[in-house]
N, CA, C, O and CB atoms as a CASP TS submission, in Angstrom:
PFRMAT TS
TARGET T0000
AUTHOR 0000-0000-0000
METHOD Language model
MODEL 1
PARENT N/A
ATOM      1  N   MET     1       0.823  -1.188   0.000  1.00  0.00           N
ATOM      2  CA  MET     1       0.000   0.000   0.000  1.00  0.00           C
ATOM      3  C   MET     1       0.866   1.250   0.000  1.00  0.00           C
ATOM      4  O   MET     1       0.644   2.167  -0.790  1.00  0.00           O
ATOM      5  CB  MET     1      -0.936  -0.001   1.200  1.00  0.00           C
ATOM      6  N   PHE     2       1.852   1.285   0.885  1.00  0.00           N
ATOM      7  CA  PHE     2       2.737   2.440   0.927  1.00  0.00           C
ATOM      8  C   PHE     2       3.876   2.234  -0.054  1.00  0.00           C
ATOM      9  O   PHE     2       4.465   1.155  -0.121  1.00  0.00           O
ATOM     10  CB  PHE     2       3.279   2.673   2.353  1.00  0.00           C
ATOM     11  N   GLU     3       4.174   3.250  -0.796  1.00  0.00           N
ATOM     12  CA  GLU     3       5.268   3.170  -1.744  1.00  0.00           C
ATOM     13  C   GLU     3       6.564   3.546  -1.054  1.00  0.00           C
ATOM     14  O   GLU     3       6.560   4.187  -0.003  1.00  0.00           O
ATOM     15  CB  GLU     3       5.014   4.077  -2.955  1.00  0.00           C
ATOM     16  N   ASP     4       7.660   3.145  -1.648  1.00  0.00           N
ATOM     17  CA  ASP     4       8.971   3.435  -1.084  1.00  0.00           C
ATOM     18  C   ASP     4       9.316   4.895  -1.354  1.00  0.00           C
ATOM     19  O   ASP     4       9.950   5.225  -2.356  1.00  0.00           O
ATOM     20  CB  ASP     4      10.056   2.490  -1.674  1.00  0.00           C
ATOM     21  N   VAL     5       8.887   5.758  -0.445  1.00  0.00           N
ATOM     22  CA  VAL     5       9.086   7.195  -0.611  1.00  0.00           C
ATOM     23  C   VAL     5       9.759   7.732   0.638  1.00  0.00           C
ATOM     24  O   VAL     5       9.304   7.501   1.758  1.00  0.00           O
ATOM     25  CB  VAL     5       7.738   7.930  -0.879  1.00  0.00           C
ATOM     26  N   SER     6      10.846   8.451   0.426  1.00  0.00           N
ATOM     27  CA  SER     6      11.499   9.064   1.580  1.00  0.00           C
ATOM     28  C   SER     6      10.834  10.408   1.862  1.00  0.00           C
ATOM     29  O   SER     6      10.398  11.089   0.933  1.00  0.00           O
ATOM     30  CB  SER     6      13.032   9.239   1.334  1.00  0.00           C
ATOM     31  N   PRO     7      10.753  10.792   3.117  1.00  0.00           N
ATOM     32  CA  PRO     7      10.129  12.076   3.444  1.00  0.00           C
ATOM     33  C   PRO     7      10.970  13.240   2.924  1.00  0.00           C
ATOM     34  O   PRO     7      12.188  13.135   2.777  1.00  0.00           O
ATOM     35  CB  PRO     7       9.929  12.206   4.963  1.00  0.00           C
ATOM     36  N   LEU     8      10.295  14.335   2.654  1.00  0.00           N
ATOM     37  CA  LEU     8      11.013  15.526   2.218  1.00  0.00           C
ATOM     38  C   LEU     8      11.916  16.000   3.339  1.00  0.00           C
ATOM     39  O   LEU     8      11.542  15.986   4.512  1.00  0.00           O
ATOM     40  CB  LEU     8      10.034  16.644   1.794  1.00  0.00           C
ATOM     41  N   LYS     9      13.101  16.416   2.960  1.00  0.00           N
ATOM     42  CA  LYS     9      14.061  16.862   3.959  1.00  0.00           C
ATOM     43  C   LYS     9      14.087  18.390   3.991  1.00  0.00           C
ATOM     44  O   LYS     9      14.073  19.030   2.939  1.00  0.00           O
ATOM     45  CB  LYS     9      15.473  16.293   3.662  1.00  0.00           C
ATOM     46  N   PRO    10      14.124  18.966   5.161  1.00  0.00           N
ATOM     47  CA  PRO    10      14.234  20.424   5.245  1.00  0.00           C
ATOM     48  C   PRO    10      15.625  20.854   4.787  1.00  0.00           C
ATOM     49  O   PRO    10      16.556  20.049   4.783  1.00  0.00           O
ATOM     50  CB  PRO    10      13.955  20.922   6.693  1.00  0.00           C
ATOM     51  N   PRO    11      15.765  22.103   4.407  1.00  0.00           N
ATOM     52  CA  PRO    11      17.093  22.572   4.017  1.00  0.00           C
ATOM     53  C   PRO    11      18.080  22.347   5.154  1.00  0.00           C
ATOM     54  O   PRO    11      17.736  22.472   6.330  1.00  0.00           O
ATOM     55  CB  PRO    11      17.053  24.066   3.625  1.00  0.00           C
ATOM     56  N   THR    12      19.313  22.012   4.782  1.00  0.00           N
ATOM     57  CA  THR    12      20.309  21.732   5.809  1.00  0.00           C
ATOM     58  C   THR    12      20.740  22.992   6.535  1.00  0.00           C
ATOM     59  O   THR    12      21.263  22.934   7.648  1.00  0.00           O
ATOM     60  CB  THR    12      21.514  21.055   5.199  1.00  0.00           C
ATOM     61  N   ARG    13      20.521  24.116   5.906  1.00  0.00           N
ATOM     62  CA  ARG    13      20.832  25.380   6.574  1.00  0.00           C
ATOM     63  C   ARG    13      19.865  26.448   6.090  1.00  0.00           C
ATOM     64  O   ARG    13      19.156  26.268   5.100  1.00  0.00           O
ATOM     65  CB  ARG    13      22.305  25.809   6.309  1.00  0.00           C
ATOM     66  N   SER    14      19.854  27.539   6.794  1.00  0.00           N
ATOM     67  CA  SER    14      18.922  28.615   6.487  1.00  0.00           C
ATOM     68  C   SER    14      19.179  29.172   5.093  1.00  0.00           C
ATOM     69  O   SER    14      20.324  29.375   4.690  1.00  0.00           O
ATOM     70  CB  SER    14      19.027  29.727   7.530  1.00  0.00           C
ATOM     71  N   LEU    15      18.110  29.413   4.376  1.00  0.00           N
ATOM     72  CA  LEU    15      18.247  30.014   3.052  1.00  0.00           C
ATOM     73  C   LEU    15      18.867  31.399   3.144  1.00  0.00           C
ATOM     74  O   LEU    15      19.531  31.850   2.211  1.00  0.00           O
ATOM     75  CB  LEU    15      16.887  30.092   2.356  1.00  0.00           C
ATOM     76  N   ASP    16      18.653  32.071   4.260  1.00  0.00           N
ATOM     77  CA  ASP    16      19.225  33.405   4.449  1.00  0.00           C
ATOM     78  C   ASP    16      20.746  33.388   4.407  1.00  0.00           C
ATOM     79  O   ASP    16      21.377  34.379   4.038  1.00  0.00           O
ATOM     80  CB  ASP    16      18.758  33.992   5.768  1.00  0.00           C
ATOM     81  N   LEU    17      21.330  32.259   4.786  1.00  0.00           N
ATOM     82  CA  LEU    17      22.786  32.167   4.849  1.00  0.00           C
ATOM     83  C   LEU    17      23.413  31.718   3.537  1.00  0.00           C
ATOM     84  O   LEU    17      24.638  31.702   3.408  1.00  0.00           O
ATOM     85  CB  LEU    17      23.186  31.222   5.942  1.00  0.00           C
ATOM     86  N   MET    18      22.588  31.355   2.564  1.00  0.00           N
ATOM     87  CA  MET    18      23.106  30.847   1.292  1.00  0.00           C
ATOM     88  C   MET    18      23.381  31.993   0.328  1.00  0.00           C
ATOM     89  O   MET    18      22.672  32.999   0.307  1.00  0.00           O
ATOM     90  CB  MET    18      22.116  29.852   0.663  1.00  0.00           C
ATOM     91  N   SER    19      24.433  31.813  -0.469  1.00  0.00           N
ATOM     92  CA  SER    19      24.770  32.815  -1.485  1.00  0.00           C
ATOM     93  C   SER    19      23.809  32.681  -2.666  1.00  0.00           C
ATOM     94  O   SER    19      23.055  31.713  -2.762  1.00  0.00           O
ATOM     95  CB  SER    19      26.251  32.655  -1.958  1.00  0.00           C
ATOM     96  N   ILE    20      23.848  33.651  -3.546  1.00  0.00           N
ATOM     97  CA  ILE    20      23.011  33.607  -4.748  1.00  0.00           C
ATOM     98  C   ILE    20      23.329  32.358  -5.550  1.00  0.00           C
ATOM     99  O   ILE    20      22.422  31.668  -6.016  1.00  0.00           O
ATOM    100  CB  ILE    20      23.217  34.871  -5.614  1.00  0.00           C
ATOM    101  N   GLU    21      24.612  32.062  -5.715  1.00  0.00           N
ATOM    102  CA  GLU    21      25.022  30.889  -6.480  1.00  0.00           C
ATOM    103  C   GLU    21      24.521  29.600  -5.827  1.00  0.00           C
ATOM    104  O   GLU    21      24.064  28.689  -6.517  1.00  0.00           O
ATOM    105  CB  GLU    21      26.547  30.852  -6.618  1.00  0.00           C
ATOM    106  N   GLU    22      24.606  29.525  -4.509  1.00  0.00           N
ATOM    107  CA  GLU    22      24.125  28.340  -3.799  1.00  0.00           C
ATOM    108  C   GLU    22      22.615  28.192  -3.947  1.00  0.00           C
ATOM    109  O   GLU    22      22.108  27.083  -4.118  1.00  0.00           O
ATOM    110  CB  GLU    22      24.505  28.414  -2.315  1.00  0.00           C
ATOM    111  N   LEU    23      21.909  29.302  -3.882  1.00  0.00           N
ATOM    112  CA  LEU    23      20.460  29.262  -4.057  1.00  0.00           C
ATOM    113  C   LEU    23      20.094  28.814  -5.471  1.00  0.00           C
ATOM    114  O   LEU    23      19.171  28.021  -5.653  1.00  0.00           O
ATOM    115  CB  LEU    23      19.848  30.638  -3.760  1.00  0.00           C
ATOM    116  N   GLU    24      20.816  29.322  -6.469  1.00  0.00           N
ATOM    117  CA  GLU    24      20.557  28.920  -7.853  1.00  0.00           C
ATOM    118  C   GLU    24      20.833  27.433  -8.048  1.00  0.00           C
ATOM    119  O   GLU    24      20.082  26.750  -8.743  1.00  0.00           O
ATOM    120  CB  GLU    24      21.414  29.748  -8.823  1.00  0.00           C
ATOM    121  N   GLU    25      21.907  26.926  -7.439  1.00  0.00           N
ATOM    122  CA  GLU    25      22.220  25.498  -7.521  1.00  0.00           C
ATOM    123  C   GLU    25      21.126  24.674  -6.854  1.00  0.00           C
ATOM    124  O   GLU    25      20.731  23.622  -7.357  1.00  0.00           O
ATOM    125  CB  GLU    25      23.585  25.201  -6.867  1.00  0.00           C
ATOM    126  N   ARG    26      20.653  25.153  -5.740  1.00  0.00           N
ATOM    127  CA  ARG    26      19.578  24.447  -5.020  1.00  0.00           C
ATOM    128  C   ARG    26      18.314  24.403  -5.862  1.00  0.00           C
ATOM    129  O   ARG    26      17.646  23.371  -5.930  1.00  0.00           O
ATOM    130  CB  ARG    26      19.286  25.127  -3.662  1.00  0.00           C
ATOM    131  N   ILE    27      17.983  25.515  -6.501  1.00  0.00           N
ATOM    132  CA  ILE    27      16.803  25.564  -7.367  1.00  0.00           C
ATOM    133  C   ILE    27      16.943  24.554  -8.499  1.00  0.00           C
ATOM    134  O   ILE    27      15.991  23.835  -8.802  1.00  0.00           O
ATOM    135  CB  ILE    27      16.599  26.987  -7.939  1.00  0.00           C
ATOM    136  N   GLU    28      18.110  24.486  -9.126  1.00  0.00           N
ATOM    137  CA  GLU    28      18.326  23.538 -10.221  1.00  0.00           C
ATOM    138  C   GLU    28      18.185  22.098  -9.733  1.00  0.00           C
ATOM    139  O   GLU    28      17.602  21.262 -10.422  1.00  0.00           O
ATOM    140  CB  GLU    28      19.712  23.750 -10.847  1.00  0.00           C
ATOM    141  N   ALA    29      18.715  21.812  -8.555  1.00  0.00           N
ATOM    142  CA  ALA    29      18.594  20.461  -7.995  1.00  0.00           C
ATOM    143  C   ALA    29      17.131  20.128  -7.712  1.00  0.00           C
ATOM    144  O   ALA    29      16.684  19.012  -7.977  1.00  0.00           O
ATOM    145  CB  ALA    29      19.430  20.329  -6.702  1.00  0.00           C
ATOM    146  N   LEU    30      16.391  21.088  -7.179  1.00  0.00           N
ATOM    147  CA  LEU    30      14.970  20.866  -6.901  1.00  0.00           C
ATOM    148  C   LEU    30      14.180  20.677  -8.197  1.00  0.00           C
ATOM    149  O   LEU    30      13.273  19.847  -8.256  1.00  0.00           O
ATOM    150  CB  LEU    30      14.392  22.043  -6.096  1.00  0.00           C
ATOM    151  N   LYS    31      14.523  21.445  -9.233  1.00  0.00           N
ATOM    152  CA  LYS    31      13.857  21.278 -10.528  1.00  0.00           C
ATOM    153  C   LYS    31      14.114  19.885 -11.084  1.00  0.00           C
ATOM    154  O   LYS    31      13.221  19.273 -11.669  1.00  0.00           O
ATOM    155  CB  LYS    31      14.336  22.346 -11.528  1.00  0.00           C
ATOM    156  N   ALA    32      15.340  19.380 -10.902  1.00  0.00           N
ATOM    157  CA  ALA    32      15.659  18.029 -11.367  1.00  0.00           C
ATOM    158  C   ALA    32      14.838  16.998 -10.599  1.00  0.00           C
ATOM    159  O   ALA    32      14.346  16.034 -11.186  1.00  0.00           O
ATOM    160  CB  ALA    32      17.168  17.738 -11.208  1.00  0.00           C
ATOM    161  N   ASP    33      14.688  17.194  -9.303  1.00  0.00           N
ATOM    162  CA  ASP    33      13.867  16.287  -8.494  1.00  0.00           C
ATOM    163  C   ASP    33      12.409  16.325  -8.950  1.00  0.00           C
ATOM    164  O   ASP    33      11.757  15.284  -9.042  1.00  0.00           O
ATOM    165  CB  ASP    33      13.965  16.657  -7.001  1.00  0.00           C
ATOM    166  N   ILE    34      11.906  17.511  -9.232  1.00  0.00           N
ATOM    167  CA  ILE    34      10.525  17.659  -9.696  1.00  0.00           C
ATOM    168  C   ILE    34      10.351  16.950 -11.037  1.00  0.00           C
ATOM    169  O   ILE    34       9.362  16.248 -11.243  1.00  0.00           O
ATOM    170  CB  ILE    34      10.142  19.158  -9.820  1.00  0.00           C
ATOM    171  N   ALA    35      11.304  17.129 -11.945  1.00  0.00           N
ATOM    172  CA  ALA    35      11.223  16.469 -13.250  1.00  0.00           C
ATOM    173  C   ALA    35      11.230  14.952 -13.093  1.00  0.00           C
ATOM    174  O   ALA    35      10.493  14.254 -13.789  1.00  0.00           O
ATOM    175  CB  ALA    35      12.388  16.913 -14.150  1.00  0.00           C
ATOM    176  N   ALA    36      12.053  14.439 -12.187  1.00  0.00           N
ATOM    177  CA  ALA    36      12.092  12.996 -11.942  1.00  0.00           C
ATOM    178  C   ALA    36      10.756  12.513 -11.386  1.00  0.00           C
ATOM    179  O   ALA    36      10.273  11.448 -11.772  1.00  0.00           O
ATOM    180  CB  ALA    36      13.233  12.641 -10.970  1.00  0.00           C
ATOM    181  N   CYS    37      10.164  13.279 -10.493  1.00  0.00           N
ATOM    182  CA  CYS    37       8.851  12.919  -9.939  1.00  0.00           C
ATOM    183  C   CYS    37       7.783  12.929 -11.027  1.00  0.00           C
ATOM    184  O   CYS    37       6.952  12.023 -11.089  1.00  0.00           O
ATOM    185  CB  CYS    37       8.458  13.887  -8.805  1.00  0.00           C
ATOM    186  N   GLU    38       7.801  13.940 -11.876  1.00  0.00           N
ATOM    187  CA  GLU    38       6.818  14.025 -12.952  1.00  0.00           C
ATOM    188  C   GLU    38       6.969  12.858 -13.920  1.00  0.00           C
ATOM    189  O   GLU    38       5.973  12.312 -14.396  1.00  0.00           O
ATOM    190  CB  GLU    38       6.958  15.354 -13.700  1.00  0.00           C
ATOM    191  N   ALA    39       8.213  12.472 -14.216  1.00  0.00           N
ATOM    192  CA  ALA    39       8.447  11.331 -15.100  1.00  0.00           C
ATOM    193  C   ALA    39       7.934  10.042 -14.468  1.00  0.00           C
ATOM    194  O   ALA    39       7.349   9.205 -15.156  1.00  0.00           O
ATOM    195  CB  ALA    39       9.942  11.201 -15.428  1.00  0.00           C
ATOM    196  N   MET    40       8.146   9.876 -13.179  1.00  0.00           N
ATOM    197  CA  MET    40       7.669   8.675 -12.491  1.00  0.00           C
ATOM    198  C   MET    40       6.145   8.636 -12.469  1.00  0.00           C
ATOM    199  O   MET    40       5.552   7.574 -12.655  1.00  0.00           O
ATOM    200  CB  MET    40       8.222   8.617 -11.057  1.00  0.00           C
ATOM    201  N   ILE    41       5.512   9.773 -12.246  1.00  0.00           N
ATOM    202  CA  ILE    41       4.047   9.835 -12.267  1.00  0.00           C
ATOM    203  C   ILE    41       3.530   9.432 -13.645  1.00  0.00           C
ATOM    204  O   ILE    41       2.590   8.644 -13.747  1.00  0.00           O
ATOM    205  CB  ILE    41       3.551  11.258 -11.897  1.00  0.00           C
ATOM    206  N   ALA    42       4.136   9.964 -14.703  1.00  0.00           N
ATOM    207  CA  ALA    42       3.715   9.629 -16.064  1.00  0.00           C
ATOM    208  C   ALA    42       3.883   8.134 -16.321  1.00  0.00           C
ATOM    209  O   ALA    42       3.011   7.504 -16.919  1.00  0.00           O
ATOM    210  CB  ALA    42       4.519  10.443 -17.097  1.00  0.00           C
ATOM    211  N   SER    43       4.993   7.571 -15.876  1.00  0.00           N
ATOM    212  CA  SER    43       5.247   6.145 -16.051  1.00  0.00           C
ATOM    213  C   SER    43       4.197   5.310 -15.326  1.00  0.00           C
ATOM    214  O   SER    43       3.676   4.341 -15.879  1.00  0.00           O
ATOM    215  CB  SER    43       6.647   5.786 -15.548  1.00  0.00           C
ATOM    216  N   LYS    44       3.891   5.683 -14.100  1.00  0.00           N
ATOM    217  CA  LYS    44       2.904   4.938 -13.315  1.00  0.00           C
ATOM    218  C   LYS    44       1.504   5.066 -13.921  1.00  0.00           C
ATOM    219  O   LYS    44       0.733   4.107 -13.899  1.00  0.00           O
ATOM    220  CB  LYS    44       2.896   5.433 -11.861  1.00  0.00           C
ATOM    221  N   LYS    45       1.174   6.230 -14.455  1.00  0.00           N
ATOM    222  CA  LYS    45      -0.123   6.394 -15.113  1.00  0.00           C
ATOM    223  C   LYS    45      -0.209   5.511 -16.352  1.00  0.00           C
ATOM    224  O   LYS    45      -1.251   4.915 -16.628  1.00  0.00           O
ATOM    225  CB  LYS    45      -0.356   7.870 -15.492  1.00  0.00           C
ATOM    226  N   ASN    46       0.902   5.429 -17.105  1.00  0.00           N
ATOM    227  CA  ASN    46       0.922   4.569 -18.288  1.00  0.00           C
ATOM    228  C   ASN    46       0.772   3.102 -17.897  1.00  0.00           C
ATOM    229  O   ASN    46       0.051   2.352 -18.555  1.00  0.00           O
ATOM    230  CB  ASN    46       2.222   4.775 -19.080  1.00  0.00           C
ATOM    231  N   GLN    47       1.450   2.696 -16.830  1.00  0.00           N
ATOM    232  CA  GLN    47       1.335   1.316 -16.350  1.00  0.00           C
ATOM    233  C   GLN    47      -0.096   1.018 -15.914  1.00  0.00           C
ATOM    234  O   GLN    47      -0.636  -0.045 -16.222  1.00  0.00           O
ATOM    235  CB  GLN    47       2.311   1.065 -15.182  1.00  0.00           C
ATOM    236  N   ARG    48      -0.701   1.949 -15.206  1.00  0.00           N
ATOM    237  CA  ARG    48      -2.084   1.761 -14.754  1.00  0.00           C
ATOM    238  C   ARG    48      -3.025   1.662 -15.954  1.00  0.00           C
ATOM    239  O   ARG    48      -3.911   0.808 -15.982  1.00  0.00           O
ATOM    240  CB  ARG    48      -2.518   2.923 -13.827  1.00  0.00           C
ATOM    241  N   ALA    49      -2.833   2.532 -16.941  1.00  0.00           N
ATOM    242  CA  ALA    49      -3.688   2.507 -18.125  1.00  0.00           C
ATOM    243  C   ALA    49      -3.542   1.181 -18.866  1.00  0.00           C
ATOM    244  O   ALA    49      -4.528   0.631 -19.356  1.00  0.00           O
ATOM    245  CB  ALA    49      -3.351   3.681 -19.059  1.00  0.00           C
ATOM    246  N   ALA    50      -2.316   0.667 -18.950  1.00  0.00           N
ATOM    247  CA  ALA    50      -2.100  -0.619 -19.615  1.00  0.00           C
ATOM    248  C   ALA    50      -2.788  -1.741 -18.846  1.00  0.00           C
ATOM    249  O   ALA    50      -3.418  -2.611 -19.447  1.00  0.00           O
ATOM    250  CB  ALA    50      -0.594  -0.913 -19.751  1.00  0.00           C
ATOM    251  N   ALA    51      -2.672  -1.726 -17.535  1.00  0.00           N
ATOM    252  CA  ALA    51      -3.331  -2.750 -16.718  1.00  0.00           C
ATOM    253  C   ALA    51      -4.848  -2.633 -16.836  1.00  0.00           C
ATOM    254  O   ALA    51      -5.544  -3.643 -16.941  1.00  0.00           O
ATOM    255  CB  ALA    51      -2.900  -2.626 -15.241  1.00  0.00           C
ATOM    256  N   ASP    52      -5.354  -1.418 -16.821  1.00  0.00           N
ATOM    257  CA  ASP    52      -6.799  -1.210 -16.960  1.00  0.00           C
ATOM    258  C   ASP    52      -7.290  -1.710 -18.319  1.00  0.00           C
ATOM    259  O   ASP    52      -8.387  -2.258 -18.424  1.00  0.00           O
ATOM    260  CB  ASP    52      -7.149   0.282 -16.784  1.00  0.00           C
ATOM    261  N   ALA    53      -6.476  -1.519 -19.355  1.00  0.00           N
ATOM    262  CA  ALA    53      -6.863  -1.970 -20.690  1.00  0.00           C
ATOM    263  C   ALA    53      -6.939  -3.492 -20.751  1.00  0.00           C
ATOM    264  O   ALA    53      -7.782  -4.050 -21.454  1.00  0.00           O
ATOM    265  CB  ALA    53      -5.872  -1.448 -21.738  1.00  0.00           C
ATOM    266  N   ILE    54      -6.059  -4.159 -20.014  1.00  0.00           N
ATOM    267  CA  ILE    54      -6.046  -5.623 -20.022  1.00  0.00           C
ATOM    268  C   ILE    54      -7.108  -6.189 -19.086  1.00  0.00           C
ATOM    269  O   ILE    54      -7.881  -7.065 -19.473  1.00  0.00           O
ATOM    270  CB  ILE    54      -4.664  -6.148 -19.622  1.00  0.00           C
ATOM    271  N   PHE    55      -7.144  -5.692 -17.872  1.00  0.00           N
ATOM    272  CA  PHE    55      -7.986  -6.281 -16.834  1.00  0.00           C
ATOM    273  C   PHE    55      -9.276  -5.520 -16.565  1.00  0.00           C
ATOM    274  O   PHE    55     -10.157  -6.021 -15.867  1.00  0.00           O
ATOM    275  CB  PHE    55      -7.215  -6.381 -15.574  1.00  0.00           C
ATOM    276  N   GLY    56      -9.392  -4.342 -17.100  1.00  0.00           N
ATOM    277  CA  GLY    56     -10.555  -3.514 -16.814  1.00  0.00           C
ATOM    278  C   GLY    56     -10.396  -2.831 -15.472  1.00  0.00           C
ATOM    279  O   GLY    56      -9.584  -3.241 -14.643  1.00  0.00           O
ATOM    280  N   ARG    57     -11.160  -1.809 -15.271  1.00  0.00           N
ATOM    281  CA  ARG    57     -11.092  -1.064 -14.004  1.00  0.00           C
ATOM    282  C   ARG    57     -11.898  -1.784 -12.952  1.00  0.00           C
ATOM    283  O   ARG    57     -12.852  -2.494 -13.268  1.00  0.00           O
ATOM    284  CB  ARG    57     -11.607   0.385 -14.175  1.00  0.00           C
ATOM    285  N   LYS    58     -11.520  -1.605 -11.702  1.00  0.00           N
ATOM    286  CA  LYS    58     -12.288  -2.185 -10.598  1.00  0.00           C
ATOM    287  C   LYS    58     -13.682  -1.571 -10.583  1.00  0.00           C
ATOM    288  O   LYS    58     -13.853  -0.379 -10.838  1.00  0.00           O
ATOM    289  CB  LYS    58     -11.571  -1.958  -9.233  1.00  0.00           C
ATOM    290  N   GLY    59     -14.661  -2.394 -10.284  1.00  0.00           N
ATOM    291  CA  GLY    59     -16.023  -1.893 -10.171  1.00  0.00           C
ATOM    292  C   GLY    59     -16.778  -1.881 -11.484  1.00  0.00           C
ATOM    293  O   GLY    59     -17.934  -1.460 -11.528  1.00  0.00           O
ATOM    294  N   GLU    60     -16.145  -2.335 -12.552  1.00  0.00           N
ATOM    295  CA  GLU    60     -16.852  -2.365 -13.842  1.00  0.00           C
ATOM    296  C   GLU    60     -17.336  -3.750 -14.140  1.00  0.00           C
ATOM    297  O   GLU    60     -17.953  -3.978 -15.181  1.00  0.00           O
ATOM    298  CB  GLU    60     -15.955  -1.874 -14.975  1.00  0.00           C
TER
END
């Protein structure tokens, strides 16, 4: 039932203490994480659609 998902981690230090370059790097890393999540969601939706096409949806 529960998927293998690690909890979101808070920033290791205050954003106020980070330089502009560090903040930009952090944003890029977060964007990469978001893109990976979006790709996984798309993959799982495709898998579900394929299973639904073969087995039908529950309750039908």
